[in-house]
C-alpha positions as CSV (number, residue, x, y, z in Angstrom):
1,Y,0.5,-29.9,47.6
2,L,4.5,-28.3,47.5
3,S,4.6,-26.2,49.9
4,I,7.6,-24.3,50.0
5,E,7.2,-21.4,52.8
6,Q,4.6,-23.4,54.8
7,S,4.7,-26.5,57.0
8,E,2.0,-29.5,56.9
9,S,0.5,-28.4,59.7
10,I,-0.3,-25.1,59.0
11,L,-1.5,-26.4,55.6
12,N,-3.8,-29.1,57.2
13,A,-5.2,-26.1,59.5
14,I,-6.2,-23.7,56.6
15,M,-8.0,-26.6,54.9
16,L,-10.2,-27.7,57.7
17,T,-10.8,-23.9,58.1
18,K,-11.8,-23.5,54.5
19,R,-13.9,-27.1,54.6
20,I,-15.8,-25.9,57.7
21,H,-16.6,-22.3,56.5
22,D,-18.3,-23.9,53.5
23,T,-20.1,-26.9,55.3
24,T,-21.3,-24.6,58.2
25,G,-20.5,-21.5,57.2
26,K,-18.9,-20.8,60.5
27,F,-15.3,-18.8,60.5
28,I,-12.6,-20.5,62.8
29,S,-9.1,-19.6,62.5
30,F,-6.4,-21.8,60.6
31,K,-4.3,-20.6,63.7
32,D,-6.5,-22.0,66.2
33,I,-7.0,-25.1,64.5
34,E,-3.2,-25.0,64.1
35,S,-2.6,-24.7,68.0
36,E,-5.2,-26.7,69.1
37,V,-6.9,-23.6,70.9
38,Y,-10.4,-23.3,70.7
39,E,-13.3,-21.0,72.2
40,N,-15.2,-23.7,73.3
41,S,-15.5,-27.6,73.1
42,E,-18.3,-27.3,70.4
43,V,-16.1,-25.6,68.3
44,E,-13.3,-28.1,68.9
45,S,-15.5,-31.0,68.4
46,L,-16.9,-29.3,65.3
47,V,-12.8,-29.4,63.7
48,N,-11.9,-32.5,65.3
49,I,-15.5,-34.3,62.9
50,T,-14.2,-32.3,59.9
51,K,-10.6,-33.1,60.2
52,Y,-11.9,-37.0,60.7
53,N,-14.1,-36.9,57.6
54,L,-11.6,-34.7,55.6
55,F,-8.2,-36.8,56.2
56,E,-9.1,-40.4,57.9
57,K,-12.3,-41.4,57.3
58,E,-11.9,-43.6,54.1
59,E,-15.6,-43.7,52.8
60,Q,-16.6,-39.9,53.0
61,R,-13.3,-38.5,52.4
62,T,-13.5,-36.2,49.3
63,I,-10.1,-35.2,48.5
64,G,-6.6,-37.2,48.1
65,R,-4.1,-35.2,48.5
66,F,-0.2,-35.3,49.5
67,I,1.2,-32.0,51.3
68,V,5.0,-31.7,51.1
69,G,5.8,-29.6,53.8
70,N,8.7,-27.1,53.9
71,S,11.2,-29.7,55.7
72,E,11.3,-32.3,53.1
73,N,13.3,-32.3,50.0
74,L,11.7,-30.3,47.5
75,Y,14.4,-28.6,45.0
76,S,14.2,-26.6,41.6
77,N,15.9,-30.2,40.2
78,T,13.7,-32.9,42.1
79,I,10.3,-31.6,41.3
80,K,9.2,-34.3,39.3
81,Q,11.4,-36.8,41.5
82,V,9.1,-35.5,44.8
83,V,5.9,-36.4,42.7
84,E,6.7,-39.8,41.6
85,Q,8.0,-41.1,44.8
86,H,4.6,-39.9,47.1
87,E,2.4,-41.1,43.7
88,A,4.4,-44.9,44.7
89,K,4.2,-44.7,48.4
90,Y,0.5,-43.6,48.3
91,G,-0.5,-45.8,44.7
92,I,-2.0,-43.2,43.1
93,N,-1.0,-41.1,40.2
94,F,-2.2,-37.2,41.1
95,D,-4.3,-34.9,38.6
96,V,-3.3,-31.9,40.1
97,V,0.2,-30.6,41.5
98,V,0.3,-27.4,43.6
99,I,3.7,-25.5,44.2
100,D,3.5,-22.8,46.8
101,Y,5.5,-20.6,45.9
102,M,7.9,-21.3,42.9
103,A,10.4,-18.6,42.9
104,D,11.3,-19.4,46.6
105,L,12.6,-22.8,45.4
106,S,16.3,-23.8,46.3
107,H,18.4,-25.9,44.3
108,K,20.0,-29.3,45.1
109,Q,23.2,-29.3,43.4
110,I,23.5,-32.4,40.7
111,G,26.6,-31.5,38.5
112,K,25.5,-28.2,37.3
113,E,26.0,-25.2,39.6
114,F,23.4,-22.2,38.9
115,V,24.8,-18.8,39.9
116,D,21.6,-16.6,40.2
117,K,17.5,-16.9,41.1
118,A,16.6,-16.0,38.2
119,D,18.4,-19.7,36.8
120,L,17.1,-21.7,40.0
121,T,13.4,-20.6,39.0
122,K,13.4,-21.3,35.3
123,E,14.8,-24.9,36.0
124,G,12.5,-25.4,38.7
125,Y,9.8,-24.0,35.9
126,K,10.8,-26.4,33.6
127,E,11.0,-29.5,35.7
128,F,7.3,-29.0,36.9
129,H,6.4,-28.0,32.9
130,D,7.8,-31.3,31.7
131,L,6.2,-33.2,34.6
132,C,3.2,-32.3,34.2
133,R,3.5,-32.6,29.8
134,T,4.8,-36.0,30.3
135,K,2.4,-37.1,33.1
136,N,-0.8,-35.6,32.0
137,K,-0.8,-33.4,35.4
138,L,-2.9,-30.1,35.9
139,G,0.7,-28.2,37.5
140,I,-0.9,-24.7,39.3
141,A,2.4,-23.0,40.4
142,L,1.8,-19.6,43.0
143,N,3.9,-16.7,42.8
144,Q,3.8,-13.1,44.5
145,L,4.1,-10.1,42.4
146,T,6.8,-7.7,42.3
147,K,6.4,-4.7,43.5
148,E,5.5,-3.2,40.0
149,G,2.7,-6.0,39.7
150,I,1.9,-5.0,43.3
151,D,1.5,-1.0,41.9
152,N,-0.4,-2.4,38.5
153,V,-3.2,-3.9,40.5
154,M,-3.3,-1.6,43.6
155,S,-4.2,1.2,40.6
156,G,-6.0,-0.8,38.2
157,K,-3.5,-1.4,35.7
158,P,-3.2,-4.7,34.0
159,V,-0.2,-7.4,35.6
160,T,1.9,-7.8,32.6
161,F,5.4,-10.1,31.8
162,G,7.4,-10.0,34.5
163,N,5.5,-8.6,37.3
164,T,5.8,-11.9,39.2
165,A,8.5,-13.1,41.5
166,G,9.2,-15.9,39.3
167,G,10.1,-13.5,36.3
168,Q,10.3,-13.6,32.8
169,A,10.5,-18.2,33.9
170,S,6.8,-17.3,35.5
171,D,5.7,-16.4,32.0
172,R,7.8,-18.4,29.6
173,Y,6.7,-22.0,30.9
174,V,3.5,-21.7,31.6
175,E,-0.2,-22.4,29.6
176,L,-2.3,-19.9,31.6
177,S,-1.4,-17.3,34.3
178,I,-3.9,-15.9,36.5
179,N,-3.5,-12.6,38.6
180,I,-5.8,-12.3,41.5
181,G,-6.0,-8.8,43.2
182,G,-7.5,-5.8,43.5
183,T,-7.2,-1.8,43.8
184,Q,-7.4,0.3,46.8
185,A,-11.2,1.6,46.7
186,E,-11.8,-2.6,46.4
187,Y,-9.7,-3.2,49.8
188,A,-11.1,-0.1,51.4
C-alpha cells in the first residue's frame, strides 16, 4: 500500500479498525487506536491482540503487506523502484499494489523537467501501469472525484471521462475504472 497522504501509523490503525469490526462486530475508531486512547482495558486488550495477530504472529498473519507512508521517497517516476526495493527487502513478490492517491504524487527530477500537474499524474500512471503489466501485479490507484464528478454522483448522474482528480490520465492508463459514491438521498 503506497500512501501519499497518510502515515504508516494511521494506515495500520485503519486496518486494525476494520479487522476488529470484521471479526467482532465492535467499532473502535482508528483515531483512538492511533493515539492509543481507549475507553477501557478490554478495548485496549482487543486492539493489542488484533495487532499481534494481524501484523506480528507469523502462523496467524493473514495478509502480507508493506506500507510506504507519506514520509518515504515515492514519486511519479519512482513507483516501480520503490516496489522492487520493498520486494527485495522482504523477499516476496507482491500480488497487489495500491496507491492512495495517484494525483497527489510529486516528481523526482531525473533529467526531464515536468511543468504541470497533468504531466506528473500521467507519468505516475504510465510508471504504475508498466509495473503492473511487466511484473504481473494487480494495481489499484485511488483517486478523488473532481467537483464535477462529485456533482454528478450526488445528482445520480454517471461519472464520465475526466471526472477524477487524475484527469484524462486516470482514464487512459487503467483497465477498469470503478467509482464509489452515492446521491444526497442515499446519504440522508
